[in-house]
LOSELUM-467426 format. One record per residue (C-alpha): x, y, z. Coordinates in nm, 2 decimals. Layout:
X, Y, Z
X, Y, Z;
...
END
This chain:
X, Y, Z
-6.69, 1.54, -7.18;
-6.42, 1.45, -7.42;
-6.06, 1.37, -7.35;
-5.80, 1.65, -7.34;
-5.63, 1.54, -7.66;
-5.96, 1.54, -7.87;
-6.05, 1.90, -7.82;
-5.87, 2.22, -7.91;
-6.06, 2.46, -7.68;
-6.34, 2.38, -7.44;
-6.45, 2.18, -7.14;
-6.24, 1.86, -7.14;
-6.14, 1.57, -6.92;
-5.78, 1.59, -6.80;
-5.71, 1.24, -6.91;
-5.75, 1.00, -7.21;
-6.11, 0.89, -7.14;
-6.46, 1.04, -7.16;
-6.67, 1.14, -6.85;
-7.04, 1.15, -6.86;
-7.21, 1.30, -6.55;
-7.59, 1.29, -6.55;
-7.64, 1.66, -6.53;
-7.42, 1.97, -6.54;
-7.48, 2.34, -6.51;
-7.22, 2.54, -6.70;
-7.16, 2.91, -6.63;
-7.00, 3.11, -6.92;
-6.86, 3.45, -6.96;
-6.85, 3.51, -7.34;
-6.67, 3.21, -7.49;
-6.51, 3.09, -7.17;
-6.66, 2.87, -6.90;
-6.61, 3.01, -6.55;
-6.77, 2.72, -6.35;
-6.94, 2.39, -6.38;
-7.17, 2.22, -6.13;
-7.20, 1.84, -6.16;
-7.49, 1.63, -6.04;
-7.50, 1.25, -6.07;
-7.80, 1.04, -5.97;
-7.72, 0.73, -5.77;
-7.97, 0.46, -5.67;
-7.79, 0.24, -5.43;
-7.75, 0.32, -5.06;
-7.62, 0.16, -4.74;
-7.82, 0.13, -4.42;
-7.61, 0.29, -4.15;
-7.75, 0.35, -3.80;
-8.11, 0.33, -3.93;
-8.05, 0.58, -4.21;
-8.01, 0.53, -4.58;
-7.66, 0.67, -4.67;
-7.49, 0.72, -5.00;
-7.21, 0.48, -5.10;
-6.86, 0.61, -5.04;
-6.75, 0.50, -5.39;
-7.02, 0.73, -5.53;
-6.87, 1.02, -5.34;
-6.53, 0.93, -5.48;
-6.68, 0.95, -5.83;
-6.79, 1.30, -5.76;
-6.44, 1.39, -5.64;
-6.31, 1.24, -5.96;
-6.54, 1.46, -6.17;
-6.43, 1.77, -5.96;
-6.06, 1.70, -6.03;
-6.08, 1.58, -6.39;
-6.32, 1.81, -6.57;
-6.13, 2.12, -6.69;
-6.12, 2.41, -6.92;
-5.87, 2.39, -7.21;
-5.79, 2.73, -7.35;
-5.63, 2.61, -7.68;
-5.30, 2.80, -7.60;
-4.99, 2.59, -7.64;
-4.82, 2.48, -7.32;
-5.12, 2.59, -7.11;
-5.24, 2.33, -6.86;
-5.62, 2.28, -6.84;
-5.78, 2.48, -6.56;
-6.02, 2.31, -6.31;
-6.37, 2.45, -6.35;
-6.59, 2.22, -6.14;
-6.71, 2.43, -5.85;
-6.94, 2.16, -5.71;
-7.00, 1.79, -5.77;
-7.29, 1.63, -5.59;
-7.46, 1.30, -5.57;
-7.84, 1.32, -5.60;
-7.99, 1.01, -5.42;
-8.29, 0.88, -5.24;
-8.16, 0.87, -4.88;
-8.14, 1.04, -4.55;
-7.78, 1.17, -4.51;
-7.67, 1.51, -4.64;
-7.29, 1.51, -4.71;
-7.18, 1.88, -4.72;
-6.84, 1.94, -4.56;
-6.79, 2.32, -4.50;
-6.41, 2.26, -4.54;
-6.46, 2.09, -4.88;
-6.78, 2.22, -5.02;
-6.71, 2.12, -5.38;
-6.80, 1.75, -5.33;
-7.10, 1.60, -5.15;
-7.43, 1.42, -5.15;
-7.78, 1.56, -5.16;
-8.07, 1.34, -5.04;
-8.38, 1.40, -5.24;
-8.65, 1.22, -5.05;
-9.00, 1.39, -5.02;
-9.09, 1.50, -4.67;
-8.74, 1.43, -4.54;
-8.64, 1.59, -4.21;
-8.33, 1.70, -4.40;
-8.53, 1.93, -4.63;
-8.42, 2.25, -4.44;
-8.06, 2.14, -4.44;
-8.08, 2.05, -4.81;
-8.21, 2.39, -4.91;
-7.93, 2.56, -4.71;
-7.67, 2.33, -4.86;
-7.80, 2.40, -5.22;
-7.77, 2.78, -5.15;
-7.41, 2.73, -5.03;
-7.33, 2.53, -5.34;
-7.47, 2.81, -5.56;
-7.29, 3.08, -5.36;
-6.96, 2.88, -5.37;
-7.01, 2.85, -5.74;
-7.06, 3.22, -5.77;
-7.41, 3.18, -5.92;
-7.59, 3.39, -5.65;
END
C-alpha cells in the first residue's frame, strides 16, 4: 500500500513509506473499503517448550500493519480511518496466537495434521466474524 501523501482516496499507509503484506482480503461497499484482513507468511520459528513458535518480531509486524493501513477519504482535514480488522501470521509451527481480548492480531500455524487444526478452524471463523465477513 502506498504512503498517505501519494494517494488522494483509497487504502493507504499512515506514514511516508510503503507496506507490502503477502496477502490481503479487502471488503468493499460501493467505492469505500469497510475492512481489510492481512496475512503474511513467515518462515522462521523459535523452539519453545518442544513446540515451534512464531517469532515475536513477526507478531509486531502484524500489529504494525493493523495500525498503519488505513482508508483515506480524500476529504480535506479528515484523518485516515483504520480499516484492518485482522492481521495474522501464517507459519509452519505449532502455536496458535489468538487473543480474545485483541483478536485483530495473531498467528495461525498451518502445519498438516497438526493437533491445533480444530483450534485453527475456530480461530479463522472468529477472524471472519470479527471482520464482519460472516
